[in-house]
matplotlib code that plots the C-alpha trace (Angstrom):
import matplotlib.pyplot as plt

x = [154.5, 156.6, 156.1, 157.4, 160.9, 161.3, 160.4, 163.2, 165.4, 164.7, 164.9, 168.2, 169.5, 168.7, 170.3, 173.1, 173.6, 173.1, 176.3, 177.9, 177.1, 177.9, 180.9, 182.1, 180.0, 182.3, 180.3, 183.2, 185.4, 183.7, 185.2, 188.6, 188.8, 187.7, 188.5, 188.7, 185.3, 183.8, 185.1, 184.0, 179.9, 180.1, 181.1, 178.0, 175.2, 176.2, 175.5, 172.5, 171.4, 171.9, 170.0, 167.4, 167.0, 167.7, 164.9, 167.5, 167.7, 170.9, 173.5, 173.2, 177.2, 177.4, 174.3, 176.2, 179.3, 177.4, 176.5, 179.7, 180.7, 178.1, 178.3, 182.0, 181.5]
y = [98.4, 101.2, 103.6, 100.4, 100.1, 104.3, 104.0, 100.8, 103.0, 106.0, 103.9, 102.2, 106.2, 107.7, 104.7, 105.5, 108.7, 108.2, 105.8, 107.9, 111.1, 109.0, 108.1, 111.4, 112.8, 112.4, 112.7, 112.5, 115.0, 118.0, 116.2, 115.7, 119.4, 120.3, 117.4, 119.3, 121.2, 118.1, 116.5, 119.5, 118.8, 115.7, 115.6, 119.3, 116.8, 114.6, 116.1, 117.9, 114.6, 113.4, 116.2, 115.9, 112.7, 113.5, 116.4, 119.2, 122.2, 122.8, 124.9, 128.6, 128.7, 125.2, 126.8, 129.3, 127.4, 124.9, 127.7, 129.7, 126.0, 125.8, 129.2, 128.2, 125.3]
z = [141.2, 140.4, 143.4, 145.3, 143.8, 143.9, 147.8, 148.3, 146.2, 148.1, 151.5, 150.2, 149.0, 152.8, 154.6, 152.2, 153.2, 156.8, 157.0, 155.6, 158.0, 161.5, 159.5, 159.6, 163.1, 166.4, 169.2, 171.6, 169.8, 172.1, 175.0, 173.3, 172.9, 176.0, 178.4, 181.4, 181.1, 180.5, 183.6, 185.5, 184.0, 184.9, 188.0, 188.4, 186.7, 189.1, 192.1, 190.4, 189.9, 193.3, 194.5, 192.5, 193.7, 197.1, 197.0, 197.8, 196.3, 193.8, 195.9, 194.4, 194.0, 191.7, 190.0, 189.1, 188.1, 185.7, 184.1, 183.8, 182.1, 180.0, 178.1, 177.6, 175.9]

ax = plt.figure().add_subplot(projection="3d")
ax.plot(x, y, z, "-o")
ax.set_aspect("equal")
plt.show()
């Protein structure tokens, strides 16, 4: 019986930790810090997705531009 209460206590503690961490993490912080780069990456992702759906290879210039943007993010 004690292991059951210890287990529920551990679960409640884990839930509290997760909630406190989730409040402090901002997944949009990268976009807020680098809005132009984020828009560029979203555009390139859209071009790549469109090319992949149509079976076309990604143009080399766009691939290189994407890797350069990723390095700077």
